[in-house]
Structures are given as structure tokens and as C-alpha cells.
ChimeraX commands (.cxc) that place a marker at each C-alpha (Angstrom):
marker #1 position 11.64,147.54,-126.99 radius 0.5
marker #1 position 9.32,144.81,-128.13 radius 0.5
marker #1 position 10.48,141.12,-127.33 radius 0.5
marker #1 position 9.09,137.96,-129.16 radius 0.5
marker #1 position 8.79,134.83,-126.69 radius 0.5
marker #1 position 8.93,131.30,-127.50 radius 0.5
marker #1 position 6.25,128.55,-127.26 radius 0.5
marker #1 position 4.69,125.75,-129.05 radius 0.5
marker #1 position 1.80,127.18,-131.22 radius 0.5
marker #1 position 2.70,127.70,-134.91 radius 0.5
marker #1 position 0.10,130.53,-134.95 radius 0.5
marker #1 position 1.45,131.96,-131.60 radius 0.5
marker #1 position 4.02,134.73,-131.72 radius 0.5
marker #1 position 6.21,132.37,-130.06 radius 0.5
marker #1 position 5.33,129.82,-132.75 radius 0.5
marker #1 position 6.32,132.42,-135.60 radius 0.5
marker #1 position 9.58,132.99,-133.82 radius 0.5
marker #1 position 10.67,129.26,-134.11 radius 0.5
marker #1 position 9.64,129.80,-137.99 radius 0.5
marker #1 position 11.89,132.84,-138.20 radius 0.5
marker #1 position 14.49,131.06,-136.63 radius 0.5
marker #1 position 14.54,128.41,-138.86 radius 0.5
marker #1 position 14.54,130.66,-141.74 radius 0.5
marker #1 position 17.47,132.72,-140.44 radius 0.5
marker #1 position 19.48,129.26,-139.46 radius 0.5
marker #1 position 18.91,128.00,-143.23 radius 0.5
marker #1 position 19.99,131.11,-144.51 radius 0.5
marker #1 position 22.99,131.36,-142.71 radius 0.5
marker #1 position 24.13,127.75,-143.56 radius 0.5
marker #1 position 23.39,128.38,-147.31 radius 0.5
marker #1 position 25.73,131.30,-147.14 radius 0.5
marker #1 position 28.18,129.05,-145.52 radius 0.5
marker #1 position 28.47,131.07,-142.21 radius 0.5
marker #1 position 29.15,129.66,-138.95 radius 0.5
marker #1 position 27.45,131.11,-136.00 radius 0.5
marker #1 position 30.49,132.90,-134.90 radius 0.5
marker #1 position 30.94,134.49,-138.06 radius 0.5
marker #1 position 27.45,135.65,-138.34 radius 0.5
marker #1 position 28.01,137.19,-134.96 radius 0.5
marker #1 position 30.88,139.15,-136.00 radius 0.5
marker #1 position 28.82,140.42,-138.75 radius 0.5
marker #1 position 25.81,141.11,-137.12 radius 0.5
marker #1 position 27.17,142.32,-133.86 radius 0.5
marker #1 position 25.04,140.01,-132.09 radius 0.5
marker #1 position 26.30,137.23,-129.72 radius 0.5
marker #1 position 26.60,133.62,-130.60 radius 0.5
marker #1 position 24.17,133.02,-127.70 radius 0.5
marker #1 position 21.47,135.17,-128.82 radius 0.5
marker #1 position 22.00,133.64,-132.36 radius 0.5
marker #1 position 21.63,130.39,-130.76 radius 0.5
marker #1 position 18.50,131.29,-129.01 radius 0.5
marker #1 position 17.03,133.13,-132.16 radius 0.5
marker #1 position 17.54,130.24,-134.25 radius 0.5
marker #1 position 16.15,127.69,-131.97 radius 0.5
marker #1 position 13.12,129.85,-130.79 radius 0.5
marker #1 position 14.03,129.20,-127.18 radius 0.5
marker #1 position 14.66,133.00,-126.10 radius 0.5
marker #1 position 13.36,136.54,-126.28 radius 0.5
marker #1 position 14.78,138.41,-129.04 radius 0.5
marker #1 position 14.41,142.09,-129.50 radius 0.5
marker #1 position 13.34,143.69,-132.84 radius 0.5
marker #1 position 16.84,145.24,-133.16 radius 0.5
marker #1 position 18.71,142.03,-132.92 radius 0.5
marker #1 position 16.46,140.46,-135.68 radius 0.5
marker #1 position 17.15,143.47,-137.78 radius 0.5
marker #1 position 20.87,143.12,-137.15 radius 0.5
marker #1 position 20.80,139.80,-138.30 radius 0.5
marker #1 position 18.61,140.01,-140.96 radius 0.5
marker #1 position 20.86,142.97,-142.43 radius 0.5
marker #1 position 24.01,140.57,-142.22 radius 0.5
marker #1 position 22.12,137.91,-144.08 radius 0.5
marker #1 position 20.79,140.47,-146.90 radius 0.5
marker #1 position 17.50,139.59,-145.58 radius 0.5
marker #1 position 14.54,142.26,-145.20 radius 0.5
marker #1 position 12.68,141.71,-141.91 radius 0.5
marker #1 position 9.57,141.96,-143.84 radius 0.5
marker #1 position 10.42,139.09,-145.99 radius 0.5
marker #1 position 11.44,136.89,-142.93 radius 0.5
marker #1 position 8.06,137.75,-141.19 radius 0.5
marker #1 position 5.96,136.96,-144.45 radius 0.5
marker #1 position 7.80,133.79,-144.78 radius 0.5
marker #1 position 6.86,132.95,-141.13 radius 0.5
marker #1 position 3.44,134.03,-141.78 radius 0.5
marker #1 position 2.91,131.88,-144.72 radius 0.5
marker #1 position 4.63,128.97,-143.02 radius 0.5
marker #1 position 2.30,129.21,-139.94 radius 0.5
marker #1 position -0.95,128.64,-142.20 radius 0.5
marker #1 position 0.38,125.47,-143.51 radius 0.5
marker link #1:1,2 radius 0.2
marker link #1:2,3 radius 0.2
marker link #1:3,4 radius 0.2
marker link #1:4,5 radius 0.2
marker link #1:5,6 radius 0.2
marker link #1:6,7 radius 0.2
marker link #1:7,8 radius 0.2
marker link #1:8,9 radius 0.2
marker link #1:9,10 radius 0.2
marker link #1:10,11 radius 0.2
marker link #1:11,12 radius 0.2
marker link #1:12,13 radius 0.2
marker link #1:13,14 radius 0.2
marker link #1:14,15 radius 0.2
marker link #1:15,16 radius 0.2
marker link #1:16,17 radius 0.2
marker link #1:17,18 radius 0.2
marker link #1:18,19 radius 0.2
marker link #1:19,20 radius 0.2
marker link #1:20,21 radius 0.2
marker link #1:21,22 radius 0.2
marker link #1:22,23 radius 0.2
marker link #1:23,24 radius 0.2
marker link #1:24,25 radius 0.2
marker link #1:25,26 radius 0.2
marker link #1:26,27 radius 0.2
marker link #1:27,28 radius 0.2
marker link #1:28,29 radius 0.2
marker link #1:29,30 radius 0.2
marker link #1:30,31 radius 0.2
marker link #1:31,32 radius 0.2
marker link #1:32,33 radius 0.2
marker link #1:33,34 radius 0.2
marker link #1:34,35 radius 0.2
marker link #1:35,36 radius 0.2
marker link #1:36,37 radius 0.2
marker link #1:37,38 radius 0.2
marker link #1:38,39 radius 0.2
marker link #1:39,40 radius 0.2
marker link #1:40,41 radius 0.2
marker link #1:41,42 radius 0.2
marker link #1:42,43 radius 0.2
marker link #1:43,44 radius 0.2
marker link #1:44,45 radius 0.2
marker link #1:45,46 radius 0.2
marker link #1:46,47 radius 0.2
marker link #1:47,48 radius 0.2
marker link #1:48,49 radius 0.2
marker link #1:49,50 radius 0.2
marker link #1:50,51 radius 0.2
marker link #1:51,52 radius 0.2
marker link #1:52,53 radius 0.2
marker link #1:53,54 radius 0.2
marker link #1:54,55 radius 0.2
marker link #1:55,56 radius 0.2
marker link #1:56,57 radius 0.2
marker link #1:57,58 radius 0.2
marker link #1:58,59 radius 0.2
marker link #1:59,60 radius 0.2
marker link #1:60,61 radius 0.2
marker link #1:61,62 radius 0.2
marker link #1:62,63 radius 0.2
marker link #1:63,64 radius 0.2
marker link #1:64,65 radius 0.2
marker link #1:65,66 radius 0.2
marker link #1:66,67 radius 0.2
marker link #1:67,68 radius 0.2
marker link #1:68,69 radius 0.2
marker link #1:69,70 radius 0.2
marker link #1:70,71 radius 0.2
marker link #1:71,72 radius 0.2
marker link #1:72,73 radius 0.2
marker link #1:73,74 radius 0.2
marker link #1:74,75 radius 0.2
marker link #1:75,76 radius 0.2
marker link #1:76,77 radius 0.2
marker link #1:77,78 radius 0.2
marker link #1:78,79 radius 0.2
marker link #1:79,80 radius 0.2
marker link #1:80,81 radius 0.2
marker link #1:81,82 radius 0.2
marker link #1:82,83 radius 0.2
marker link #1:83,84 radius 0.2
marker link #1:84,85 radius 0.2
marker link #1:85,86 radius 0.2
marker link #1:86,87 radius 0.2
marker link #1:87,88 radius 0.2
view
């Protein structure tokens, strides 16, 4: 299973994960969801959500898909957004 690490460069896979995490965090807040509620909806632990949102851990594609589905987002849209923001 593919994992995405987190680092500092916006153009690296780790920089992209930070952008993805920011988008997920913003969407969660727009929907008025706490991390605990999103954890229940997605089947992902609160600590995994924290790692995903902050870009500080390794998150599998399955976890990303679960969170995206719970937020009514496609993973493709999240990735496109991260790619677009990394070019700014």
C-alpha cells in the first residue's frame, strides 16, 4: 500500500501532503465537523486525521479515500487542488 511522507518542499510528495491536509481540514471545518465526528464518519482514527491534516505522518491511499468519501470529495479533486496550489 502506497504511503505519502511529509517534508518541507511544496513540490515534493511531502509538500503535496501538506496541501492535501490543508484542504481536508478546511472542508471538515466548512461542514462543521469535529475531528472526532469525521473519525466516526470515515472509520479513521482521530490521530490519523490529525496526521493527515497537519502533514506530519504517513497516510495510506485507503485512509485518504475514506476521509475524502466522508467529506463528499473525490480523491482526484483533492489531488488536483494540491497540484494547482503547489505551482503557485
